[in-house]
C-alpha positions as CSV (number, residue, x, y, z in Angstrom):
1,M,0.0,-25.8,5.5
2,T,-1.1,-29.1,6.3
3,D,-2.7,-30.4,9.7
4,N,-2.0,-34.1,8.6
5,T,0.4,-35.5,11.3
6,K,2.4,-37.2,9.4
7,Q,3.6,-34.2,7.0
8,T,5.4,-32.1,9.9
9,G,8.4,-31.5,8.1
10,L,6.8,-28.7,6.0
11,D,5.5,-27.2,9.4
12,R,8.8,-26.2,10.7
13,K,9.9,-24.6,7.6
14,L,7.2,-22.8,6.3
15,I,4.8,-19.9,9.0
16,S,1.0,-20.7,7.9
17,L,-0.6,-17.4,9.7
18,K,-4.2,-19.2,9.1
19,E,-4.8,-20.9,12.0
20,D,-4.3,-19.0,15.5
21,Y,-2.6,-22.1,17.7
22,E,-0.1,-21.8,14.5
23,V,0.3,-17.8,15.0
24,R,0.7,-18.5,18.6
25,D,3.1,-21.3,18.6
26,W,5.6,-19.4,16.1
27,T,5.6,-16.0,18.4
28,K,6.4,-18.1,21.4
29,S,8.9,-20.3,19.2
30,L,10.3,-16.7,17.9
31,N,9.7,-14.8,20.3
32,C,7.8,-11.4,19.2
33,T,4.5,-10.2,19.3
34,E,1.3,-11.3,16.5
35,E,2.1,-8.3,14.8
36,E,6.0,-8.8,14.5
37,L,5.1,-12.0,12.9
38,R,2.7,-11.0,10.3
39,A,5.4,-8.1,9.6
40,A,7.8,-10.6,9.2
41,V,5.9,-12.8,6.7
42,K,4.7,-10.4,4.9
43,A,8.0,-8.5,4.0
44,V,10.2,-11.8,3.5
45,G,7.5,-14.6,3.0
46,N,6.4,-17.3,4.6
47,S,10.2,-19.1,5.3
48,A,10.7,-19.5,8.5
49,E,14.3,-19.2,8.2
50,K,13.8,-16.3,6.6
51,V,11.7,-14.7,9.4
52,R,13.9,-15.9,12.0
53,E,16.7,-14.0,9.9
54,Y,14.7,-10.8,9.2
55,L,13.3,-11.1,13.0
56,A,16.7,-11.1,14.3
57,K,18.2,-7.5,12.6
58,K,15.4,-5.7,13.9
């Protein structure tokens, strides 16, 4: 995911697990643990929408 502040649209649609601050922000936003987030991304990919759906079913 880009750190370019002018391209924030993708930051809200795609989950990156490469940066600690992004993992922290996504876990807070999705109200899940880091382990749950990593498992969800592994299961359905890095689409924020798909990860939300996956976590909602659990």
